[in-house]
C-alpha positions as CSV (number, residue, x, y, z in Angstrom):
1,M,-24.8,19.2,19.1
2,S,-26.5,22.4,18.5
3,D,-27.0,23.3,14.3
4,H,-24.2,25.8,14.8
5,S,-21.5,26.0,17.7
6,R,-18.1,27.4,18.6
7,T,-15.5,25.9,20.1
8,E,-12.1,26.5,20.2
9,A,-11.0,22.8,19.5
10,L,-12.4,20.0,17.9
11,I,-11.6,16.6,18.4
12,V,-12.7,14.0,15.5
13,G,-12.3,10.4,16.4
14,A,-12.9,9.3,20.6
15,G,-10.8,6.2,20.4
16,P,-7.8,6.3,22.6
17,V,-5.6,8.9,20.9
18,G,-8.9,11.4,20.4
19,L,-10.0,10.8,23.9
20,F,-6.4,11.5,25.6
21,A,-6.1,14.5,23.1
22,A,-9.0,15.8,24.5
23,L,-8.6,15.0,27.7
24,R,-5.0,17.0,27.9
25,L,-6.8,20.2,26.3
26,A,-9.5,20.1,28.7
27,Q,-7.3,19.6,31.6
28,R,-5.3,23.0,29.6
29,D,-8.8,24.9,30.0
30,V,-9.2,24.5,26.3
31,D,-13.1,24.6,25.3
32,I,-13.3,21.6,22.9
33,E,-15.8,19.3,21.2
34,V,-15.4,15.7,20.7
35,I,-17.4,13.5,17.9
36,D,-17.2,10.2,16.8
37,A,-19.4,8.6,13.8
38,Q,-19.8,5.1,16.0
39,W,-22.2,4.7,19.2
40,R,-19.8,3.9,22.3
41,T,-16.2,3.3,22.7
42,T,-14.6,-0.1,21.3
43,T,-14.9,-3.5,22.9
44,R,-12.9,-5.1,20.9
45,S,-8.9,-4.2,19.3
46,Y,-5.8,-4.9,18.4
47,A,-3.9,-2.6,20.7
48,L,-3.5,-4.4,24.2
49,A,-0.3,-2.5,25.3
50,L,1.2,0.7,27.0
51,H,5.1,1.3,26.6
52,P,6.4,2.6,29.9
53,H,6.6,6.6,28.2
54,S,2.7,6.1,27.4
55,L,2.1,5.2,30.9
56,E,4.3,8.5,32.4
57,L,2.0,10.5,30.0
58,L,-1.1,8.9,31.6
59,D,0.7,10.2,35.1
60,R,0.6,13.3,33.8
61,A,-3.2,13.2,33.4
62,G,-4.1,11.5,36.5
63,L,-4.8,8.0,34.8
64,A,-1.6,5.8,35.1
65,E,-2.4,4.6,38.8
66,I,-5.8,3.5,38.2
67,L,-4.7,1.6,34.8
68,I,-1.6,0.0,36.4
69,E,-4.7,-1.8,38.8
70,R,-6.5,-2.8,35.8
71,G,-3.6,-4.4,33.9
72,H,-1.4,-6.6,33.9
73,R,2.5,-6.0,33.8
74,I,5.1,-7.0,31.5
75,D,9.0,-7.2,32.7
76,T,10.6,-9.3,29.8
77,V,10.2,-9.6,25.6
78,A,11.8,-12.9,24.5
79,F,12.4,-14.0,21.2
80,Y,12.4,-17.2,19.8
81,D,13.2,-18.6,17.0
82,P,10.8,-22.2,16.4
83,S,13.4,-24.5,18.3
84,E,14.8,-22.3,20.8
85,R,15.2,-19.2,22.7
86,R,17.4,-16.9,21.2
87,A,17.3,-13.7,23.5
88,E,15.9,-11.4,26.0
89,L,15.1,-7.5,27.1
90,D,15.2,-6.8,30.3
91,V,12.1,-4.2,30.2
92,G,13.5,-2.6,33.7
93,D,16.2,-1.3,32.0
94,V,14.3,1.4,30.5
95,G,14.7,3.3,34.0
96,G,12.0,6.0,35.0
97,R,8.8,5.3,37.3
98,Y,7.0,3.2,35.1
99,P,9.9,0.5,33.9
100,F,7.5,-1.8,32.1
101,V,4.7,-2.6,29.7
102,L,1.2,-2.6,30.5
103,V,-1.2,-5.3,29.0
104,L,-4.6,-3.3,29.2
105,P,-7.5,-4.1,26.9
106,Q,-7.9,-0.9,24.5
107,Q,-11.1,-0.3,25.8
108,V,-10.3,-0.2,29.2
109,L,-8.1,2.8,28.3
110,E,-11.1,4.0,26.9
111,E,-13.5,3.8,29.3
112,E,-11.6,5.8,31.9
113,L,-10.6,8.5,29.7
114,E,-14.2,9.0,28.9
115,R,-15.0,8.6,32.6
116,T,-12.6,11.1,33.3
117,L,-13.6,13.7,30.6
118,R,-17.3,13.4,32.2
119,G,-15.7,14.4,35.5
120,L,-14.6,17.5,33.8
121,G,-18.4,18.1,32.4
122,V,-16.7,17.1,28.5
123,K,-19.4,14.9,26.8
124,I,-18.4,12.9,23.9
125,C,-20.8,13.3,20.7
126,W,-21.0,9.5,19.7
127,C,-23.2,9.0,16.4
128,H,-21.8,12.4,14.8
129,R,-19.7,12.0,11.6
130,L,-17.5,15.0,10.0
131,R,-18.8,15.5,7.0
132,D,-16.1,17.9,5.5
133,L,-14.2,20.8,7.1
134,E,-12.8,23.9,5.7
135,I,-10.0,25.9,6.5
136,L,-11.0,29.8,6.6
137,G,-7.6,31.7,7.5
138,D,-7.5,31.4,11.3
139,R,-10.3,29.0,11.9
140,V,-12.2,26.1,10.6
141,L,-15.6,25.2,9.8
142,A,-16.5,21.4,10.3
143,Q,-19.8,20.2,8.8
144,V,-21.4,17.5,11.1
145,E,-23.9,15.0,10.9
146,C,-25.8,12.7,13.0
147,S,-24.7,9.3,12.0
148,R,-27.6,6.1,12.1
149,E,-25.7,3.4,9.9
150,S,-26.5,1.2,12.9
151,S,-29.4,-0.1,14.7
152,D,-27.1,1.2,17.4
153,C,-26.7,5.0,16.5
154,Q,-30.6,4.8,16.3
155,A,-31.2,3.4,19.5
156,W,-28.9,5.7,20.9
157,T,-29.7,8.8,19.2
158,P,-32.3,11.3,21.1
159,G,-35.2,11.2,19.3
160,G,-34.2,8.8,17.1
161,S,-35.3,11.1,14.2
162,T,-32.0,13.2,13.6
163,E,-30.7,10.9,10.8
164,G,-28.5,13.3,8.0
165,L,-29.1,16.4,10.4
166,A,-26.2,18.8,9.4
167,A,-24.7,20.6,12.1
168,E,-21.9,23.1,11.6
169,V,-18.7,23.5,14.4
170,E,-16.7,26.6,14.0
171,A,-13.2,25.8,15.6
172,R,-10.0,27.4,15.7
173,W,-8.1,24.5,16.0
174,V,-9.2,20.7,14.9
175,I,-7.1,17.0,15.6
176,G,-7.8,14.2,13.5
177,A,-7.5,10.9,15.5
178,D,-10.6,9.4,12.8
179,G,-8.5,6.1,12.2
180,I,-7.3,4.8,9.0
181,K,-10.1,5.8,6.9
182,S,-9.7,9.2,8.3
183,T,-12.2,12.1,7.0
184,V,-10.0,14.6,8.6
185,R,-7.0,13.7,6.5
186,R,-9.3,13.3,3.2
187,S,-10.9,17.0,3.9
188,L,-6.7,17.8,4.1
189,D,-6.5,16.2,0.7
190,I,-3.6,14.3,2.4
191,G,-2.3,11.1,0.7
192,L,-0.9,7.8,2.3
193,D,2.6,6.6,1.1
194,T,3.0,2.7,0.8
195,L,6.4,1.6,3.0
196,G,6.1,-2.0,2.8
197,A,3.4,-4.9,2.0
198,P,0.8,-5.2,4.2
199,S,0.8,-8.3,6.7
200,L,-1.9,-10.7,7.6
201,F,-2.4,-11.9,11.2
202,G,-4.6,-14.2,12.9
203,I,-5.1,-13.5,16.6
204,F,-6.8,-15.9,19.2
205,E,-7.6,-14.9,22.8
206,I,-7.9,-17.7,24.5
207,T,-7.4,-19.4,28.3
208,A,-4.5,-21.6,28.8
209,D,-2.4,-23.4,31.8
210,F,0.8,-21.9,31.0
211,T,3.2,-20.1,33.4
212,P,5.3,-17.3,32.4
213,N,2.7,-14.5,32.7
214,H,4.8,-11.3,33.0
215,E,6.9,-12.0,29.8
216,M,6.2,-11.0,26.1
217,R,7.4,-13.6,23.5
218,V,8.4,-12.6,20.1
219,M,8.5,-15.8,17.6
220,L,10.3,-15.4,14.4
221,A,9.5,-18.3,12.3
222,G,10.5,-18.4,8.8
223,G,9.5,-14.9,6.9
224,T,6.7,-14.6,9.9
225,T,6.9,-12.4,13.3
226,N,4.4,-14.2,16.0
227,V,3.8,-12.5,19.1
228,L,2.4,-14.3,22.8
229,W,0.9,-11.6,25.2
230,P,0.0,-12.9,28.7
231,L,-3.1,-10.8,29.6
232,A,-4.0,-12.0,33.5
233,D,-4.4,-14.9,35.0
234,D,-4.8,-18.2,32.5
235,R,-5.8,-15.7,29.9
236,F,-3.4,-15.1,26.6
237,R,-3.5,-13.5,23.2
238,W,-1.6,-15.4,20.0
239,S,-1.1,-13.1,17.1
240,F,0.4,-15.2,14.5
241,E,1.6,-13.7,11.0
242,L,0.0,-15.4,8.3
243,D,0.6,-16.1,4.5
244,A,-1.2,-13.5,2.5
245,D,-4.3,-15.7,0.9
246,P,-5.9,-13.1,-1.7
247,E,-9.3,-14.4,-0.4
248,L,-8.4,-14.0,3.2
249,L,-7.2,-10.1,2.3
250,L,-10.1,-8.3,5.1
251,A,-10.7,-5.0,5.7
252,R,-9.4,-3.8,9.4
253,S,-12.5,-3.3,11.5
254,K,-12.9,-2.8,15.2
255,S,-15.9,-4.0,16.6
256,R,-18.2,-2.2,18.5
257,R,-20.1,-5.0,19.8
258,Q,-20.4,-7.6,22.9
259,G,-19.7,-11.1,22.5
260,E,-18.4,-10.9,18.6
261,G,-15.7,-13.1,17.5
262,N,-15.9,-16.1,15.8
263,G,-19.7,-14.9,15.2
264,E,-17.9,-12.0,12.7
265,G,-17.2,-15.2,10.3
266,Y,-13.7,-16.5,11.5
267,A,-14.7,-19.8,13.0
268,F,-12.2,-21.7,11.1
269,L,-9.7,-19.8,13.6
270,D,-10.1,-22.9,15.9
271,H,-8.5,-24.9,18.2
272,D,-7.0,-27.3,15.6
273,V,-5.3,-24.0,13.6
274,L,-4.2,-23.0,16.8
275,H,-2.9,-26.0,17.2
276,S,-0.9,-26.5,13.9
277,L,0.8,-22.9,14.3
278,T,2.0,-23.2,17.9
279,A,3.4,-26.8,16.6
280,E,4.7,-25.1,13.5
281,R,5.8,-22.0,14.6
282,A,6.5,-22.6,19.2
283,P,6.5,-26.1,19.8
284,W,7.8,-25.1,23.4
285,F,4.2,-23.7,24.1
286,R,2.9,-27.4,25.1
287,A,0.4,-26.0,27.2
288,T,-3.5,-27.2,27.7
289,I,-5.6,-24.6,25.7
290,G,-8.8,-24.4,26.9
291,E,-11.5,-21.6,25.3
292,I,-11.3,-19.3,22.6
293,P,-13.6,-16.4,23.2
294,W,-12.5,-14.4,20.6
295,S,-10.5,-15.2,17.3
296,T,-10.0,-12.9,13.9
297,V,-8.1,-12.1,11.1
298,V,-6.6,-8.4,9.9
299,R,-4.8,-7.0,7.6
300,F,-2.4,-4.5,8.6
301,D,-0.7,-1.7,6.1
302,R,2.2,0.0,6.9
303,R,1.5,3.4,5.5
304,L,2.1,6.6,6.5
305,A,0.4,10.2,5.9
306,Q,2.5,12.4,3.6
307,R,2.1,15.3,6.3
308,F,0.7,15.3,9.5
309,G,-1.5,18.3,8.8
310,Q,-1.6,22.0,7.5
311,G,-2.6,25.7,9.3
312,P,-5.1,24.8,12.4
313,V,-5.9,21.0,11.2
314,W,-3.6,18.0,12.5
315,L,-3.7,14.3,12.8
316,A,-2.9,12.0,15.4
317,G,-2.5,8.2,15.7
318,D,-3.8,5.8,13.0
319,A,-5.6,8.8,10.8
320,A,-1.3,9.3,10.2
321,H,0.3,6.3,10.7
322,L,-0.6,2.2,9.8
323,T,1.5,-0.7,11.3
324,G,1.4,-4.5,12.3
325,P,0.2,-5.3,15.9
326,I,3.5,-6.7,17.2
327,G,5.0,-3.7,19.1
328,V,2.3,-2.0,19.3
329,H,3.6,1.3,18.1
330,S,0.7,3.0,16.2
331,M,-1.7,3.5,19.3
332,N,1.2,4.7,22.2
333,L,3.2,7.0,19.4
334,G,-0.4,8.4,18.9
335,L,-0.2,9.2,22.2
336,S,2.4,10.9,21.9
337,E,1.4,12.6,19.1
338,A,-2.1,13.9,21.2
339,E,0.1,15.3,24.3
340,F,2.1,17.2,22.0
341,L,-0.5,18.7,19.9
342,S,-2.8,19.4,22.7
343,E,0.2,21.0,24.2
344,T,0.9,23.2,21.4
345,V,-2.4,23.8,20.7
346,A,-3.3,25.3,24.2
347,G,-0.3,27.1,23.5
348,R,-0.9,28.8,20.0
349,L,-4.3,29.8,21.9
350,A,-2.6,31.6,24.3
351,S,0.2,33.0,21.7
352,A,2.7,31.3,23.2
353,V,3.7,28.8,20.9
354,P,5.0,29.4,17.4
355,Q,3.3,27.8,14.0
356,E,7.6,26.5,13.8
357,T,6.8,24.1,16.6
358,L,4.3,22.2,14.4
359,D,5.9,22.1,11.2
360,R,9.1,20.8,13.0
361,F,6.7,18.3,14.5
362,D,5.6,17.2,10.9
363,T,9.3,16.6,10.0
364,R,10.7,14.7,13.1
365,Q,7.2,12.3,13.1
366,R,7.6,11.2,9.6
367,E,11.0,10.5,10.2
368,L,10.7,8.7,13.2
369,W,7.9,7.0,11.5
370,R,10.0,6.1,8.4
371,D,12.7,4.4,10.7
372,L,10.1,2.6,12.9
373,L,8.7,1.2,9.4
374,G,12.2,-0.3,8.2
375,F,12.6,2.5,5.7
376,G,15.5,4.9,8.0
377,E,19.0,4.3,8.4
378,P,19.5,0.6,8.9
379,P,20.4,-0.6,12.4
380,R,23.8,-0.3,13.7
381,L,25.6,-3.4,15.0
382,G,27.9,-3.7,18.0
383,R,31.3,-5.7,17.6
384,H,30.3,-8.9,19.2
385,V,26.3,-8.8,18.5
386,D,25.1,-12.3,18.5
387,P,24.8,-14.0,15.1
388,W,20.6,-14.6,15.2
389,V,20.3,-11.3,16.5
390,R,22.2,-9.8,13.6
391,H,20.2,-11.3,11.4
392,H,17.4,-10.7,12.3
393,A,18.4,-7.4,13.7
394,P,15.5,-4.9,11.8
395,R,12.4,-7.3,12.6
396,I,13.6,-7.3,16.6
397,L,13.7,-3.7,16.6
398,R,10.5,-3.5,14.7
399,A,9.0,-5.6,17.5
400,V,10.2,-4.1,20.6
401,P,7.3,-2.5,22.5
402,A,8.9,0.9,23.0
403,T,10.0,3.9,20.7
404,G,12.6,6.7,21.4
405,E,15.5,6.4,23.9
406,E,13.8,3.9,25.5
407,R,13.9,1.8,22.2
408,A,17.2,2.9,22.1
409,R,18.3,1.3,25.4
410,L,16.3,-1.9,25.5
411,A,18.0,-2.5,21.7
412,G,21.9,-1.9,23.3
413,Q,21.1,-4.4,25.6
414,L,21.4,-7.2,22.4
415,G,24.3,-4.7,20.6
416,L,22.2,-3.1,18.3
417,A,21.8,0.9,17.8
418,A,18.2,1.7,16.9
C-alpha cells in the first residue's frame, strides 16, 4: 500500500462478509482496496453453515457449485427436548435452486472468496489496520497503519520494518466489515444497543460413529439451546449453551493459527465434560466418541448497532450486529448486507441510485434484527400448534437456519408465523 492512494471503495475487514462485498464490487467494475489487521484468513470459527438464500447470492458470484462440492448438505432440522424428538423442519420446502443448508467451515468460504478475488487482480492488504477515518463531504479519508502485533504479521510484512507506518486512503465509499470491535463503527461514533443477556457456549468438534449425517439437531433443555451439526463423514460439532459462570466469560475471538484449540486453555472441555452434557441434554446420543480435535468456550452477546452507517460509510456483518451461533444468522445476513451495499455503492457511483435507498436499508435491517433477537412482534400461532412448539416458539424461531421468506416458510411447517 502506498503512502497515499485513491480508490472508489475501501473495504475494512477481510472475513467472509468483507471478502464477499469486495468480490461483488470488483465484479461490478468498482475500483477497490481491502485491508485487514490480521495476517491471513481465519482457520477456526463459529460460523459454519450457509442458508439457502446465501447460496443463491454466492451463485451470482460464481461460487455456489464449488462450495457445494466442498461442503456438506443439511436437509432436515429436528427439535428435541432431553427425552424425545418433538418437531422437525423439511428444509427442501424453501424451494429455489438450493433448497438445503450447506455446512461449510468459514475458512473454506474465505479461501474461495480470496482465490476468486486474486483471479480478478484484487490484492488483500493483510496486516493493515484502520486507525481512523473522517468523512469530508462526498469522500472519506482513512488513516491506515501496518499492524504487526504478532510475529505472524512481522514475518508476513515485506521487509519486516514497516510497523506503525501510516498511509492515507482517499475513498468515495467505505464498507466496514471489521467485526465486533469495529473501528469503522467507532469512528462514526455509533453505539451498540444490548438486546438480551449474553450467552456462553462450549463448542466441541468431534469424531463419532453417529448415523444422521444430513440433519441438524436442536436441543431445548431447561433454559438452554444446544445444537449438533454434522460436518461430513464421521465428524460433528456440538454447541452447548452453558451456565454463565463469571470465571468463563471470555472475550470472543477467532483463531488465525492452525493447530489451536484445547491448547488455548480449554483442556477442561474434555471427553468427561462432553459425556456429561450429552447425558443431561441429549441422552439419545449414544455414539462412541473418538477424538476431540478442537474445543473452546465463547461468549456471544446480543447487540445491534444504533444505525448501519451514514453518508458514504456503512456497516455489514458483525460490525453491526451480534447474536448466538445456533441459526448462524450474523454471517448469513452479513452476506445479504454485503450484496446490497455492493450493488448500491456501484449504483451510487454511476448516479443511478438515490441516497434514500441506504436510509431505507438502515431502517429495514434494524427492524429485521430486532425481530431475530426476539424484540419484534411475538410469533403468531396457528390454532393447532403442538403445545410443546407453542411453549418454545420464540426459541425455535431463533434456531431456524434461514431468514426472510425462507424462515417464514419453514416456521409455517410448525404452525408458526415468523
